[in-house]
C-alpha positions in Angstrom: 76.5 -31.3 60.0 79.3 -28.8 59.0 78.2 -25.3 60.3 80.1 -23.8 57.5 77.9 -25.2 54.9 74.2 -23.6 56.4 71.8 -23.2 53.7 70.7 -19.3 52.8 67.1 -18.6 52.7 65.4 -17.5 49.4 63.7 -14.4 48.8 60.6 -13.6 50.4 57.0 -13.1 49.0 57.0 -9.4 49.7 60.6 -9.1 47.6 58.9 -11.3 44.6 55.8 -8.9 44.7 58.0 -5.7 44.6 60.1 -7.2 41.8 57.2 -8.3 39.5 55.4 -4.9 40.4 58.6 -3.2 39.1 59.1 -5.3 36.0 55.3 -4.6 35.2 55.7 -0.8 35.5 58.8 -1.0 33.4 57.2 -3.0 30.5 54.0 -0.3 30.7 56.4 2.6 30.6 58.0 1.0 27.4 54.8 0.3 25.8 53.6 4.1 26.6 56.6 5.5 25.3 56.4 3.4 22.0 52.9 4.0 21.8 53.3 7.7 22.1 56.0 7.7 19.6 53.4 6.0 17.1 50.3 8.6 17.7 49.7 10.4 14.4 46.8 11.8 12.3 45.3 8.9 10.6 43.4 8.6 7.2 39.7 9.6 7.2 37.4 6.3 8.4 34.0 5.9 7.0 31.1 5.3 9.4 27.5 4.5 9.1 25.6 6.6 11.6 22.1 5.6 13.0 20.2 8.0 15.2 18.2 6.1 17.9 15.8 7.1 21.0 17.0 6.3 24.5 16.1 3.1 26.0 12.3 2.9 26.9 11.5 6.2 24.5 9.6 6.1 21.4 10.6 8.6 19.1 10.0 9.6 15.3 13.5 10.3 14.1 13.5 11.6 10.4 15.3 11.0 8.4 15.2 7.4 9.6 18.0 6.2 7.0 21.5 5.8 8.2 23.9 8.6 7.3 27.5 8.3 6.2 30.2 10.3 8.1 33.6 10.6 7.4 35.8 11.0 10.6 39.7 11.8 11.0 41.4 11.2 14.2 44.6 11.5 16.0 45.6 8.3 17.7 48.2 5.4 18.2 48.3 2.2 16.1 46.3 0.2 18.6 43.4 2.8 19.1 43.4 3.0 15.0 42.8 -0.6 14.8 39.9 -0.5 17.4 38.4 2.1 15.2 38.6 0.2 12.3 36.8 -2.9 13.9 33.9 -0.3 14.7 33.3 0.1 11.0 31.4 -3.2 10.9 28.4 -1.9 12.3 26.5 1.3 12.5 27.3 3.7 15.2 24.2 4.5 17.4 23.8 8.0 18.4 21.1 8.9 21.1 18.9 12.0 20.2 16.2 13.1 22.5 12.8 14.9 21.7 12.4 18.5 22.6 9.1 19.6 23.4 9.3 23.1 22.3 10.3 22.2 18.5 10.8 18.9 16.6 13.5 20.4 14.7 17.3 20.1 15.9 20.8 20.2 14.5 23.1 17.4 16.1 26.8 18.3 16.4 28.5 15.0 15.4 31.6 15.7 17.0 30.0 15.7 20.4 27.9 12.7 19.6 31.1 11.0 18.4 33.1 11.9 21.7 30.0 10.2 23.7 29.9 7.1 21.9 32.4 4.1 21.7 34.7 5.9 19.8 35.1 8.6 22.2 35.8 5.9 24.7 39.0 5.1 23.1 40.5 8.4 24.0 41.3 9.2 20.3 41.3 12.9 19.4 38.8 13.7 16.5 40.7 16.3 14.1 38.0 16.6 11.5 34.3 14.9 11.1 32.1 15.2 7.9 29.2 16.4 7.8 29.7 18.7 11.1 26.2 18.9 11.8 22.9 17.0 10.5 19.3 18.2 11.0 16.9 16.1 12.3 13.4 16.1 13.0 12.9 14.1 16.4 9.2 13.9 17.7 7.5 12.0 20.4 5.2 9.2 19.7 1.7 8.7 21.2 -0.8 6.1 21.2 -4.0 7.1 19.1 -7.4 5.6 19.0 -8.5 5.6 15.3 -11.8 3.9 13.9 -11.5 1.5 10.9 -13.4 2.6 7.7 -16.3 0.3 7.1 -16.4 1.4 3.3 -12.7 0.5 2.8 -13.7 -3.5 3.1 -14.3 -4.3 -0.4 -13.8 -2.2 -3.7 -16.8 -0.1 -4.9 -17.4 -2.5 -8.0 -18.1 -5.3 -5.4 -22.0 -5.6 -4.0 -22.2 -7.0 -0.9 -25.7 -8.6 0.4 -25.5 -6.6 3.7 -23.1 -4.4 5.4 -19.8 -5.8 6.4 -19.0 -6.5 10.1 -15.8 -5.4 11.4 -14.4 -6.6 14.7 -12.8 -4.4 16.2 -14.1 -1.3 14.9 -11.3 0.9 15.6 -7.3 0.2 16.7 -4.6 2.0 18.3 -1.7 3.3 16.5 1.5 4.8 17.6 1.9 8.0 15.8 4.2 11.2 15.9 2.2 14.1 17.9 2.1 16.1 14.9 0.4 13.8 12.8 -2.1 13.1 15.7 -3.1 17.0 15.5 -3.9 16.6 11.7 -5.7 13.2 11.6 -9.3 14.8 11.1 -11.3 12.5 9.9 -8.7 9.8 8.5 -9.6 6.2 9.2 -7.8 2.9 9.3 -8.5 0.2 6.6 -9.4 -3.5 6.4 -9.4 -4.6 2.9 -10.1 -7.9 1.3 -8.0 -8.5 -1.4 -9.2 -9.2 -4.9 -7.8 -12.8 -4.9 -9.6 -13.6 -1.5 -12.9 -12.0 -3.0 -12.4 -14.3 -6.3 -12.4 -17.5 -4.0 -15.7 -16.4 -2.1 -18.9 -18.5 -2.6 -21.5 -15.7 -3.6 -24.4 -15.2 -1.1 -22.8 -17.2 1.8 -21.5 -15.3 4.9 -17.6 -15.4 5.3 -15.6 -14.5 8.4 -12.1 -13.4 7.3 -9.2 -12.1 9.0 -7.8 -8.8 7.6 -4.6 -6.9 8.2 -5.6 -3.5 9.5 -3.7 -0.6 7.4 -3.1 2.8 7.3 -4.5 5.0 4.2 -2.1 5.9 1.8 -2.6 9.8 2.6 -1.4 8.9 6.1 1.4 6.4 5.2 2.7 9.3 3.1 3.1 11.9 6.0 4.9 9.4 8.0 7.8 9.6 5.5 9.0 6.0 6.1 8.0 5.5 9.5 6.1 2.6 10.2 3.9 2.6 13.1 2.9 -0.2 15.5 -0.8 -0.8 14.9 -2.7 -2.9 17.7 -4.3 -5.1 17.0 -2.8 -6.0 13.9 -5.7 -7.8 12.3 -9.5 -7.4 12.4 -12.1 -10.2 11.8 -14.4 -9.4 9.0 -17.8 -10.7 8.0 -19.1 -10.4 4.6 -21.7 -11.6 2.4 -20.9 -11.2 -1.8 -23.7 -10.9 -3.6 -24.2 -12.6 -6.7 -22.3 -10.8 -9.1 -24.2 -12.1 -12.2 -28.1 -12.7 -12.4 -30.5 -13.9 -15.2 -34.0 -12.6 -16.0 -36.2 -13.9 -18.7 -38.3 -11.0 -20.3 -41.9 -11.6 -22.0 -43.5 -9.1 -24.5 -40.6 -7.5 -25.9 -41.5 -4.8 -28.2 -40.2 -4.8 -31.6 -39.3 -1.3 -33.3 -38.8 -0.7 -37.0 -35.6 0.9 -37.9 -35.5 2.0 -41.7 -33.7 5.2 -43.3 -35.7 8.3 -42.8 -36.2 9.0 -46.4 -37.4 5.6 -47.4 -40.4 5.6 -45.0 -42.7 7.6 -47.6 -41.6 5.0 -50.2 -42.0 1.6 -48.2 -44.6 0.3 -46.0 -43.4 -2.4 -43.7 -46.2 -4.7 -41.5 -45.0 -7.6 -39.6 -46.8 -11.1 -39.9 -50.2 -11.2 -38.0 -49.5 -7.6 -37.1 -47.0 -8.5 -34.5 -45.7 -6.0 -32.4 -44.0 -7.7 -29.4 -42.0 -10.9 -29.4 -44.1 -14.1 -28.8 -41.1 -16.2 -27.1 -39.3 -14.9 -23.9 -35.9 -13.4 -24.2 -33.2 -14.7 -21.7 -30.6 -12.3 -20.3 -27.6 -12.5 -18.1 -25.3 -9.9 -16.7 -24.3 -7.9 -13.7 -26.7 -8.2 -11.0 -27.5 -4.3 -10.5 -28.1 -4.0 -14.4 -30.3 -7.0 -14.7 -32.0 -5.3 -11.5 -32.6 -2.5 -13.3 -34.1 -3.9 -16.4 -36.4 -6.0 -14.4 -37.7 -2.8 -12.8 -38.1 -1.2 -15.8 -35.4 1.4 -15.2 -33.7 0.4 -18.2 -35.5 -0.7 -21.3 -35.0 -3.6 -23.8 -36.5 -3.9 -27.2 -36.1 -6.1 -30.6 -34.9 -4.1 -33.6 -35.8 -4.5 -36.8 -33.4 -3.0 -39.2 -34.0 -2.6 -42.7 -31.4 -1.3 -45.4 -32.5 0.5 -48.6 -31.4 -2.6 -50.6 -33.6 -4.9 -48.4 -36.5 -2.6 -48.9 -36.1 -2.5 -52.6 -35.5 -6.3 -52.6 -38.7 -6.9 -50.4 -37.0 -9.3 -48.2 -39.7 -11.2 -46.1 -37.7 -12.5 -43.2 -34.8 -11.1 -41.1 -33.2 -11.9 -37.5 -34.0 -9.1 -34.9 -31.6 -7.4 -32.9 -32.1 -7.4 -28.8 -31.0 -3.9 -27.8 -29.4 -4.4 -24.3 -26.7 -2.7 -22.2 -23.0 -3.7 -23.6 -22.6 -5.7 -20.2 -25.7 -7.7 -20.8 -25.6 -11.3 -22.7 -28.9 -12.7 -24.6 -28.8 -16.1 -24.1 -31.9 -17.2 -26.0 -32.0 -18.0 -29.6 -32.1 -14.9 -32.0 -35.6 -14.5 -32.9 -36.6 -13.8 -36.6 -39.1 -11.5 -37.9 -41.3 -12.3 -40.7 -42.8 -9.4 -42.6 -44.2 -7.9 -45.9 -42.6 -4.8 -47.7 -45.0 -2.9 -50.1 -44.2 0.1 -52.4 -46.1 2.9 -51.4 -48.7 4.0 -54.1 -47.8 7.4 -55.8 -50.3 10.2 -55.4 -53.1 10.2 -58.4 -52.2 13.3 -60.3 -55.1 15.8 -60.9 -56.8 15.6 -64.6 -55.6 17.7 -67.5 -57.6 20.3 -68.6 -58.4 20.1 -72.5 
């Protein structure tokens, strides 16, 4: 082999690394220069902001609704593209509760600089609104009893007091609401549609949601607390809503115009004063029960007009006087009677 043609060794690994490093640094410097030349104030961006509690904490944050915030920044093109991508979902802003006062003013510039927007290294030129007033309160578990009288509406009659299990529940409420609870109780209401399907006079065990009373729900201003357990087992027996009654000896009362009582005498056939037949009634259980006990009176009314008196009618259907909610199921009875004109008094003899 010819020594004059000896092959020269290539660059070493170290030389290659040095070359790549230099090329990379030059490329980065070129990019940074290009970006710096492109840094400028951008058009305002609109963000939806949602205030959230730190992980593991339960807070009531009012207002609970998302807020719109306009942000003007100074940044490079690539940074601005990242800001635009962040508009897709709300920016979550962490807030904490102050034990001394639930009212606080949030400086949005500071919060945005602590958010992923600040992580991009942009300069916030302007933000609107600059601040937002919040109410932030700690939430605590509160044991509240369930109102027994909330199970069914007042107009629904039960054969026995309802049984509710459990009799209380744990509700997560802000501390200011807890101090003003007073005698407020939770509710376990059986809906009207469910009640309409229940067989009467038979015990029923139902699964009923445990809910807040309206007055407590209004105090929370949109906050929906967790209730544990969410449901209660309610046992109720709906008393029969309608009842029937067969009355005997219903009295007959005569009703005629007052001024006609001196002109006519009305006598019922056979001196009848009460109905011979039973009167069958049906209606709400509570009303029928009062009739049965004599607390509400029922009678048969014989009403005669002036024309009927002068025509001397001898028979007419009676009117059974009952409360408006009660129905008469038996046939309408008739009364037989005689009408006699009253005799005029004999005038005194005339002196001759």
